[in-house]
C-alpha positions, 0 to 999 in steps of 0.5 A: 249562456252569456250573450255576445256584447254589442259592439256599440258597448265594446267601443266604450270599453276598448282598450280600457285597463281592468279596474284597479283600486285607486287608479283612473279609468284610462291612464294619461298620455305618456310623453316619455321618449326614453325608457330605463333600459339596462343589460338585455333589452328583450326584457324591457316592455318599452325601449324607445318612443320610436318603437312603442308607447303605453298610450299607443298600446292601449288604443291599439288593443281597443282598435284590435278588439273591435276591427278583429285583427291586430292593429297599428296606429299612424299619425295620418290616414295617408301615413296608414295607406303609405305604410300598407303600400310601402311595406307590402308592394315591391317593384315589379308588383301590380297594384289596383286602386279605385280610379274614383277613390280618394286622390291622395292615395292615388297620387301617393302611388303614381308619384312615389311607387310608379317610378320604382317599378310598381305597375299602378292600375286605376279601375273605377269602383263599379268595374272592380268585380269585373277586372282580371286580378291575375298577377296583381299583388295588392287591391286597395279600395274604398267602399262606399267610395268618396264622394260618389258613394258607390259600394263594392261586395267585399266578399265577392271581391275578396274571393276574386282576388285571393283566387288570383293570389292577391291581397285585398285592403279596405279603406274603411274610413266613411263607415268605421268598423261600427258600420262595416267589418272589412276583415270578417267579410274577407279582406286581408287588411282594414284601414281608416283615417281616424281623423274623421268619424272614429275621432270625431271632433275635428281636432286630430289627424290620425289613422290605423291599419288592422290585419288578421295575418300577423305577418302583414302586421308586423311588416307594417309595424316594422315600416312604422319603426323604421320610417319614424312615421309615429303618432304623438301620445296626445293625439293618440289619447285623444282619439282613444277618448273620441272612440268611446262616443263613436256609437252614440254619435253614429247613431244620431249622424246616420239617423239624421242623414237618412231624413236629410237624404229623403228630403233632398231626393224630393227637392226640385233643386236637387239633380241628382243624389247619392246615399246608400240608405235610400232604396232607390240608390243603386248601391242600396242592395249591396249596402244592406247586405254588408253594412251595419248602417248606411253612413252619414255622407250624402253626395248631391248635385245642385246643377252648377257651381254658382248654385252650390257656392250659394247653397254652401255660403247661405246654409247657416247650419253647416260649416263648409270644410274639406273633412267629414265625420265630425260632430258639426254638419259640414259640406263642400263643392268637391270639384273646387279641388280639381281632383275628383271626376265630379259635376261642378255642382256636386256637394258632399254633405257630412251630416253631424250631431245637431238636432235633425229638425235644425239640420233640415230646416237650414238646408231647406232654407238655403235650397229655397234661396237658390230659387229666388 
């Protein structure tokens, strides 16, 4: 009996066509906006570039294999989130979002959905399992949350939301489908900003949505077609290329993050730290149950804005930036945006692919400088 292929192997071959003599492993991007189309339009695989594209099709096929549900791609993670909310939530519906999740998702809902009659409820991540979902149309959450890394039991939340007749969507950006399988855990929708780890090279803005229910995914695909919120072929091709090394990158990043967290949690300059991979972390038990790795993000408090800024400015190994999941180690003081309810000294660190001994040395030197 053939054993099931490891998902780490699957990412290398996801969306790659069957071998054909004299053909490339992966086709180059298709830039056409217009296709030959005469007579009956239904017999044409591609009709117009806003409807479909061969390069999209290759990546969507691969992501569908990995997510365990049909996939639609978008030009950004926020475009993916907007597609879910705009196509599946209507006036009079109640939408639940995490009060401590990604700010732009909340801002979109409050700015564009609330004025049109959607009742938006903001619930802290740790209170989601205690919330009453009666008459709730949709719940869209992050787990782990960003930036404080609280984890929700997806299976338990799914059961509760479904019992009330609602839909559960998971923003899986921080882990990707290699770290967590939301659809297998009971969620209706899995989405991600592929700008981050899935592409992994800090050179593309991208996103996707996956669902097992074809009714949901067709509604989302229709919204993309009619709204024209479509990805470019070059960006799509680059994400597909980045996908092939996802397992390899995550293996190093998550292993290094564990070592960095274990060092930071012991350091006198660190007021407190969150990383689900530590047995002392409040999220560890649930993370161990539903996650295949603990991620590459660490959040820690250096007590003040001044100390956090000094650390970021003097740590030579990292880049100060507002993204995460790339091959470079990067960090930022999250309170500088004024959108997250976090301490002024909170640093969100995204561990990259550099050798861990160099990451540790760079961080230790910068932390030592805080005591001068």
